[in-house]
C-alpha positions as CSV (number, residue, x, y, z in Angstrom):
1,M,128.9,-77.4,54.7
2,E,128.3,-73.7,55.1
3,I,128.1,-74.3,58.8
4,A,131.4,-75.8,59.1
5,V,132.6,-72.9,56.9
6,L,131.7,-70.5,59.3
7,V,133.9,-71.8,62.0
8,A,136.7,-72.4,59.9
9,L,136.8,-69.1,57.9
10,P,137.5,-67.1,60.2
11,L,140.1,-69.0,61.7
12,A,141.8,-69.6,58.3
13,G,141.6,-65.5,58.0
14,A,143.2,-65.1,61.3
15,L,146.0,-68.0,60.5
16,G,146.4,-66.1,56.9
17,I,146.6,-62.5,58.6
18,A,149.4,-64.4,61.2
19,L,151.6,-65.5,58.6
20,I,151.4,-63.2,55.7
21,G,149.8,-59.8,56.8
22,E,151.4,-56.9,56.2
23,R,153.4,-58.5,53.3
24,G,152.1,-56.7,50.4
25,V,148.4,-56.5,51.9
26,S,147.5,-54.4,55.1
27,S,146.2,-57.1,57.8
28,R,143.1,-54.7,58.1
29,F,142.3,-55.3,54.4
30,L,142.7,-59.2,55.1
31,A,140.7,-59.2,58.3
32,L,137.7,-56.8,56.4
33,A,137.6,-59.6,53.5
34,T,137.5,-62.0,55.3
35,A,134.6,-60.6,57.8
36,L,132.9,-59.7,54.5
37,A,133.3,-63.2,52.8
38,E,131.9,-65.1,56.3
39,A,128.9,-62.7,56.3
40,A,128.0,-63.6,52.8
41,V,128.6,-67.5,53.8
42,A,126.2,-66.5,56.8
43,A,123.5,-65.3,54.7
44,V,123.7,-68.1,52.5
45,A,123.1,-70.5,55.5
46,V,120.4,-68.8,57.0
47,W,118.5,-68.6,53.8
48,R,119.1,-72.3,53.1
49,M,118.0,-73.2,56.6
50,L,115.0,-71.0,56.2
51,R,113.9,-73.0,53.2
52,L,113.9,-76.2,54.6
53,P,110.8,-78.2,55.9
54,V,112.2,-78.5,59.2
55,Q,114.2,-75.4,59.4
56,S,117.5,-76.8,60.4
57,L,121.0,-77.5,59.1
58,S,123.6,-79.9,60.5
59,W,126.9,-81.5,59.8
60,A,129.3,-83.6,61.2
61,P,132.4,-85.0,60.4
62,S,133.0,-88.6,58.4
63,G,135.9,-91.0,58.4
64,V,138.6,-90.8,60.5
65,L,137.0,-87.9,62.6
66,G,133.7,-89.5,62.5
67,A,134.5,-89.9,66.2
68,V,135.6,-86.5,67.2
69,P,132.8,-84.6,68.6
70,L,132.7,-81.6,66.2
71,S,128.8,-81.9,65.1
72,L,127.4,-78.6,64.1
73,G,124.0,-77.4,63.7
74,M,121.6,-74.1,62.8
75,D,118.0,-73.7,63.8
76,G,116.1,-70.9,64.5
77,L,117.8,-70.1,67.7
78,S,120.9,-69.7,66.6
79,A,120.6,-68.2,63.3
80,P,120.1,-64.8,64.4
81,L,122.8,-65.0,66.8
82,V,125.2,-66.2,63.7
83,A,123.9,-63.4,61.7
84,L,124.5,-60.8,64.1
85,T,128.1,-62.3,65.1
86,A,128.8,-62.0,61.2
87,F,127.6,-58.4,60.7
88,L,129.3,-57.2,64.3
89,S,132.5,-58.4,63.3
90,I,132.5,-56.4,60.0
91,V,131.8,-53.4,62.5
92,A,134.5,-54.4,64.7
93,V,137.2,-54.6,61.8
94,A,135.8,-51.3,60.9
95,A,136.3,-49.9,64.3
96,S,139.9,-51.1,64.5
97,W,140.7,-49.7,61.0
98,T,143.3,-46.9,62.3
99,V,144.8,-49.5,65.0
100,G,148.6,-49.1,65.1
101,D,150.1,-51.1,67.8
102,R,150.8,-54.7,66.2
103,P,147.9,-54.5,63.7
104,R,148.6,-57.7,62.8
105,A,148.0,-59.5,65.9
106,H,145.0,-57.8,66.8
107,H,143.3,-58.5,63.5
108,A,144.0,-61.8,63.7
109,L,142.4,-62.2,67.4
110,L,139.3,-60.6,66.3
111,L,138.8,-63.1,63.5
112,S,139.9,-65.9,65.8
113,L,137.2,-64.4,68.3
114,E,134.5,-64.5,65.5
115,S,135.4,-68.2,64.8
116,A,134.7,-69.1,68.6
117,V,131.7,-67.5,69.0
118,M,130.1,-69.1,65.7
119,A,131.5,-72.6,67.5
120,V,129.7,-71.9,70.4
121,F,126.0,-70.7,68.3
122,L,126.5,-74.0,66.0
123,A,127.7,-76.6,68.4
124,A,125.6,-79.3,68.4
125,D,127.6,-81.3,70.9
126,L,128.3,-80.9,74.8
127,V,132.0,-81.4,74.5
128,F,132.3,-79.2,71.1
129,F,130.3,-76.9,72.8
130,Y,132.4,-76.6,76.1
131,V,135.9,-76.6,74.2
132,A,134.6,-73.2,72.2
133,W,133.3,-71.4,75.2
134,E,136.4,-71.7,76.5
135,A,138.3,-70.9,73.6
136,V,136.4,-67.7,73.6
137,L,138.2,-66.4,76.4
138,I,141.6,-66.2,74.9
139,P,141.2,-63.7,71.9
140,M,139.2,-61.5,74.2
141,Y,141.8,-61.7,77.0
142,F,144.5,-60.8,74.9
143,L,142.5,-57.9,73.3
144,I,141.5,-56.7,76.3
145,G,144.9,-57.0,77.9
146,L,147.4,-55.7,75.1
147,W,145.0,-53.1,73.3
148,G,143.2,-51.7,76.3
149,H,143.7,-49.0,78.2
150,E,145.4,-47.9,81.8
151,D,144.1,-50.5,83.8
152,R,143.8,-53.0,80.8
153,R,145.6,-55.9,82.9
154,R,143.6,-56.2,85.7
155,A,140.5,-55.6,83.7
156,A,141.5,-58.7,81.5
157,L,142.1,-60.9,84.4
158,K,139.2,-60.1,86.1
159,F,137.2,-61.0,82.7
160,F,139.3,-64.2,82.5
161,L,138.9,-65.4,86.3
162,F,135.0,-65.2,86.6
163,T,134.2,-66.6,83.5
164,F,136.8,-69.3,83.7
165,V,135.7,-70.1,87.0
166,G,132.1,-70.2,85.8
167,S,133.2,-72.3,83.2
168,A,134.7,-74.7,85.3
169,F,131.4,-75.3,87.0
170,M,129.7,-75.6,84.0
171,L,132.1,-78.6,82.7
172,V,131.7,-80.4,85.7
173,G,127.8,-79.9,85.0
174,I,128.4,-81.4,81.2
175,L,130.1,-84.2,82.6
176,V,127.6,-85.6,84.8
177,A,125.1,-85.2,82.4
178,V,127.2,-86.9,79.8
179,A,127.7,-89.7,82.4
180,N,124.1,-90.0,83.1
181,T,122.5,-89.8,80.1
182,G,125.3,-91.9,77.9
183,T,125.8,-89.4,75.0
184,T,126.9,-86.1,73.9
185,V,125.2,-84.7,71.1
186,I,122.8,-82.0,72.5
187,N,119.6,-83.0,70.7
188,D,120.2,-86.5,71.8
189,V,120.4,-86.1,75.6
190,P,117.1,-87.8,77.0
191,R,115.4,-86.4,80.0
192,V,116.0,-89.5,82.1
193,L,117.9,-87.6,85.0
194,T,115.8,-87.5,88.5
195,P,115.0,-84.3,89.7
196,D,118.0,-84.2,92.3
197,M,120.5,-84.8,89.4
198,Q,118.6,-82.6,87.4
199,R,119.0,-79.7,89.8
200,T,122.4,-80.3,90.3
201,V,123.2,-80.4,86.4
202,F,120.9,-77.3,86.2
203,W,123.0,-74.8,88.5
204,L,126.0,-76.1,87.4
205,L,125.3,-75.0,83.7
206,A,123.2,-72.0,84.5
207,L,126.4,-70.9,86.8
208,G,128.7,-70.6,84.1
209,M,125.9,-69.0,81.6
210,L,124.9,-66.5,84.1
211,V,128.3,-65.2,84.6
212,K,128.4,-64.8,80.9
213,L,125.0,-63.1,80.6
214,P,126.2,-61.5,83.0
215,A,123.5,-61.7,85.8
216,F,123.7,-59.7,89.0
217,P,125.6,-60.2,91.3
218,L,127.9,-62.3,89.0
219,H,128.1,-59.1,86.6
220,T,131.0,-57.2,88.3
221,W,133.5,-58.5,85.7
222,L,131.8,-56.5,83.2
223,P,131.9,-52.8,83.6
224,D,136.0,-52.8,84.0
225,A,136.2,-55.2,80.8
226,H,134.0,-52.7,78.5
227,V,135.9,-49.6,80.0
228,E,139.3,-50.7,79.4
229,A,139.0,-52.8,76.4
230,P,139.5,-51.2,72.8
231,T,136.3,-50.3,70.6
232,A,136.6,-53.6,68.5
233,G,136.5,-55.3,71.9
234,S,133.9,-53.6,73.5
235,I,131.6,-54.3,70.5
236,M,132.3,-57.8,70.2
237,L,131.5,-58.2,74.1
238,A,128.4,-56.5,74.3
239,G,127.2,-57.5,70.9
240,V,128.1,-61.4,70.9
241,L,129.5,-62.8,74.0
242,L,127.0,-61.5,76.6
243,K,124.4,-63.3,74.2
244,M,126.0,-66.5,74.7
245,G,124.8,-66.7,78.5
246,G,121.1,-66.7,77.3
247,Y,121.7,-68.6,74.4
248,G,123.4,-71.5,76.4
249,I,120.4,-71.3,79.2
250,M,117.7,-72.0,76.3
251,R,120.0,-74.4,73.7
252,V,121.5,-76.8,76.7
253,A,120.3,-75.8,80.4
254,A,116.8,-76.0,80.1
255,P,116.2,-78.4,77.9
256,I,118.8,-81.1,79.5
257,A,117.0,-80.1,83.1
258,P,113.4,-78.8,82.1
259,A,111.8,-79.7,85.8
260,A,114.9,-78.1,87.2
261,F,114.6,-75.0,85.0
262,D,110.9,-75.1,86.4
263,D,111.9,-74.9,89.9
264,A,114.5,-72.4,89.2
265,A,112.3,-69.8,86.9
266,P,111.0,-67.4,90.1
267,L,114.9,-67.2,91.0
268,L,116.0,-66.3,87.5
269,F,113.1,-63.8,87.4
270,V,114.2,-62.1,90.6
271,L,117.9,-62.0,89.1
272,G,116.8,-60.7,85.5
273,G,114.3,-58.2,87.3
274,F,116.7,-57.2,89.7
275,G,119.6,-56.6,87.4
276,T,117.3,-54.3,85.6
277,I,117.0,-52.2,88.1
278,Y,120.3,-52.1,89.5
279,G,121.9,-52.0,85.8
280,A,119.9,-48.9,85.3
281,L,120.6,-47.0,88.3
282,A,124.3,-48.1,88.2
283,A,124.3,-46.5,84.7
284,L,122.5,-43.1,86.2
285,A,125.3,-42.6,88.8
286,Q,128.0,-43.0,86.1
287,D,130.1,-40.0,84.9
288,D,132.5,-42.2,82.4
289,L,130.2,-42.5,79.3
290,K,131.7,-46.2,78.6
291,R,130.9,-47.1,82.0
292,L,127.3,-45.9,81.7
293,V,127.0,-47.8,78.5
294,A,128.2,-51.0,80.2
295,Y,126.0,-50.9,83.0
296,S,123.2,-50.6,80.7
297,S,124.3,-53.7,79.3
298,V,123.4,-55.2,82.5
299,A,120.1,-53.7,82.8
300,H,119.2,-55.0,79.0
301,M,120.2,-58.4,79.5
302,G,118.5,-58.6,82.8
303,F,115.1,-58.1,80.2
304,A,116.4,-61.2,78.7
305,L,116.7,-63.4,82.2
306,V,113.3,-62.2,83.0
307,A,111.9,-63.4,79.5
308,I,113.9,-66.7,79.8
309,A,112.4,-67.6,83.3
310,T,108.9,-67.5,81.9
311,G,109.9,-70.8,80.2
312,S,106.9,-70.0,77.5
313,Q,107.5,-69.8,73.5
314,A,106.7,-66.0,73.6
315,G,108.9,-65.4,76.5
316,F,112.2,-67.1,74.5
317,A,110.9,-65.2,71.8
318,A,111.5,-61.9,73.4
319,A,114.6,-63.2,74.9
320,M,116.0,-63.5,71.0
321,L,114.3,-60.0,70.4
322,V,116.5,-58.3,73.2
323,M,119.3,-60.1,73.0
324,V,119.6,-59.2,68.9
325,S,118.6,-55.6,69.8
326,H,120.9,-55.2,72.3
327,G,123.4,-56.4,70.2
328,L,122.6,-54.0,67.6
329,V,122.4,-50.7,70.1
330,A,125.1,-51.8,72.4
331,A,127.6,-52.0,69.3
332,L,126.5,-48.5,68.3
333,A,127.0,-46.7,71.5
334,F,130.4,-48.6,72.1
335,L,131.1,-47.4,68.4
336,L,130.4,-44.0,69.0
337,V,132.0,-43.5,72.4
338,G,135.2,-44.9,71.0
339,T,135.1,-42.9,68.1
340,L,134.3,-39.5,70.7
341,A,136.8,-40.4,73.3
342,E,139.7,-40.9,70.5
343,R,139.0,-37.1,69.7
344,T,138.7,-35.9,73.2
345,H,140.9,-38.0,75.3
346,T,138.0,-38.2,77.9
347,R,135.1,-40.2,78.4
348,S,133.6,-37.9,81.4
349,I,130.1,-36.7,80.8
350,S,131.1,-33.5,83.1
351,E,133.5,-32.4,80.8
352,M,131.5,-32.7,77.6
353,G,128.7,-30.6,76.0
354,G,127.6,-28.8,73.0
355,L,128.4,-31.3,70.8
356,A,125.4,-31.0,68.5
357,T,126.9,-27.7,67.1
358,V,130.6,-29.4,66.9
359,L,129.4,-32.9,65.9
360,P,126.3,-32.6,64.2
361,R,126.7,-36.3,62.4
362,W,127.9,-37.8,65.6
363,S,125.1,-36.2,67.8
364,V,122.3,-37.4,65.4
365,A,123.5,-40.9,65.6
366,F,124.0,-40.8,69.6
367,V,120.8,-39.4,70.4
368,F,119.3,-42.1,68.2
369,T,121.4,-44.7,69.9
370,A,119.8,-43.2,73.1
371,L,116.4,-43.4,71.9
372,A,116.6,-47.0,70.9
373,S,118.3,-48.3,74.3
374,L,115.5,-46.5,76.2
375,G,112.9,-48.6,74.3
376,L,111.2,-45.9,72.1
377,P,108.4,-47.4,70.1
378,L,109.4,-48.2,66.1
379,L,113.0,-49.1,67.4
380,S,114.4,-52.2,68.2
381,G,114.9,-52.0,71.9
382,F,110.9,-51.9,72.4
383,P,109.2,-54.8,70.9
384,G,111.5,-57.6,72.8
385,E,111.2,-55.6,76.5
386,A,107.4,-55.0,75.9
387,L,106.7,-58.8,75.1
388,S,109.5,-59.6,78.3
389,V,107.2,-57.5,80.6
390,L,104.0,-58.8,79.2
391,E,105.2,-62.5,79.4
392,S,106.6,-61.9,82.9
393,A,103.0,-60.6,83.7
394,R,101.4,-63.4,82.7
395,A,104.1,-65.9,84.6
396,F,104.7,-63.7,88.0
397,G,101.8,-61.3,87.9
398,W,102.5,-57.9,89.4
399,W,106.0,-58.7,90.3
400,S,106.4,-57.5,86.6
401,V,106.6,-54.2,87.6
402,V,110.0,-54.5,88.4
403,P,111.3,-55.1,84.9
404,A,108.6,-52.3,83.7
405,A,110.5,-49.9,86.1
406,G,113.7,-50.4,84.8
407,V,112.2,-49.0,81.3
408,L,111.6,-45.8,83.5
409,V,115.0,-45.8,84.7
410,A,116.6,-46.5,81.5
411,A,114.7,-43.4,79.9
412,T,116.4,-41.2,82.7
413,Y,120.1,-42.5,82.0
414,N,119.8,-42.2,78.3
415,L,118.4,-38.9,78.6
416,R,120.8,-37.5,81.3
417,A,123.7,-38.7,78.7
418,V,121.9,-36.7,75.9
419,R,121.5,-33.8,77.9
420,G,125.2,-33.8,79.3
421,V,127.1,-34.5,75.8
422,V,125.0,-33.2,72.9
423,Y,123.5,-30.1,74.5
424,G,124.5,-27.1,76.2
425,A,127.4,-24.6,75.0
426,T,131.1,-25.3,75.2
427,E,134.1,-23.4,73.6
428,R,136.7,-26.8,74.3
429,W,135.4,-28.8,71.4
430,S,135.1,-26.5,68.8
431,G,137.8,-27.7,66.8
432,L,136.6,-31.6,66.9
433,A,136.4,-33.6,63.5
434,D,132.9,-35.3,63.2
435,L,132.6,-38.8,62.1
436,T,134.7,-40.3,59.0
437,P,132.9,-41.7,56.2
438,R,134.2,-45.1,57.4
439,E,132.4,-44.5,60.8
440,S,129.4,-42.9,59.4
441,L,128.9,-46.0,57.4
442,A,129.0,-48.5,60.2
443,A,127.1,-46.4,62.5
444,A,124.3,-45.8,59.5
445,S,124.6,-49.8,59.1
446,L,124.0,-50.6,62.6
447,G,121.3,-47.9,62.7
448,F,119.5,-49.1,59.7
449,G,119.5,-52.3,61.8
450,V,117.8,-50.8,64.8
451,L,115.0,-49.5,62.7
452,V,114.4,-52.5,60.8
453,L,113.8,-54.5,63.7
454,G,111.9,-51.9,65.5
455,V,109.6,-51.4,62.9
456,W,109.8,-55.4,61.9
457,P,110.2,-57.4,65.0
458,G,108.6,-60.3,62.8
459,A,112.1,-60.7,60.7
460,I,113.5,-62.4,63.8
461,T,110.2,-63.8,65.4
462,A,109.8,-65.3,61.9
463,V,112.9,-67.3,62.3
464,T,112.9,-68.2,66.1
465,N,109.3,-69.2,66.4
466,P,110.0,-73.1,65.5
467,A,113.2,-73.7,67.7
468,V,111.4,-71.6,70.6
469,M,108.2,-73.6,70.1
470,R,110.3,-77.1,70.5
471,I,112.4,-75.7,73.5
472,A,109.1,-74.7,75.1
473,Q,107.5,-77.8,74.4
474,L,110.6,-79.4,76.1
475,V,110.9,-77.4,79.1
476,Q,107.0,-77.8,80.0
477,G,106.6,-81.6,78.9
478,G,109.6,-82.3,81.1
479,A,108.6,-80.2,83.9
480,R,105.2,-82.0,84.3
């Protein structure tokens, strides 16, 4: 029942905050208590799953509800993302601790978002998967539109339109697949679609997932959404929502239409490889520090798409490493940028400088984040991106130099940001306060995860290997 609780608990917490929040107990304490309880349940569920011979958990409603498509499942593909979502939800609550504008609604929406994302990663039924996928849009739309910055309404609408239109194509693909296979259970969908039908279903599904990833050229909603979102919204958006795209391709699109995935792999590689270069160059051109981090997400998720395109067990494992690493690094980056913007009321790199002497704790954390983002060995960005490049070399030959070049450009924009913000000399920011204990604890927790994953990537691959091996076998077997 733990996996059912993972979906229900945050939603119950959100309802509790909406109904009784601020009546004797602050909504932020209720949100934190719910997020901590959710993390504990997630830890128990993952631990139980790892102890099972087949390393999977499942749950489905019984009795009258048995006819409702609510079946859930957890395996090695979903477990790391479930754990990541639970962890980043705690960080998001901590990041929104000082929200004074309608805090009850803000925290209720954060928990609703956590519930919807958990449902996406745990859905074992295509219909429920789509419902959860769409449900994610609602709380994120309001978080951006109500608590964002100056141009928040336009950014929220752009986010909603891009993702909703992509989801509409995905719904058509799901309906076509169900109509031709006779089942909605993801693991029971037989590979009986004709090659032409597979191509239709795959691209309908993939379109919605590539928008969410986000893959070039479907990424244009992301920088605006990140820049205008509140800090907690950016943490959840970069940390977990983007992972829905890569997860969806591996969980749903590729296994349902393996022959079409095999045909599409070169194009997916091109989109991913170009995304690594484009995102890095766009980040290099930014003066807005938050927009720089937003474009870096396009580059890093490009590596995930490159790895997925290989269609191999090692490639899928590399994609999972990239996604988990990016979730930690991007969350840390947005946390730091958000705390800095609150103090300076600017995000312009050209207006900063000399923060190493004014904000030493913040500066150390920011340099650490930049090094992780550029893929320094022994930090989390290195294992997944290195394996992505190596697997792409095996699958696509010398074209792997394209994503490899993205690593070099990543070093350029990260070091430029460090030089412009941390170093130099200025008297303008001499009175700034450094990270508070709450902010330091949140940043240290994320940094610890970045360090552990860099030193011990096996902590993720040991969990994902059984699942990615089955998916690779499905893809390669169906493509023949």
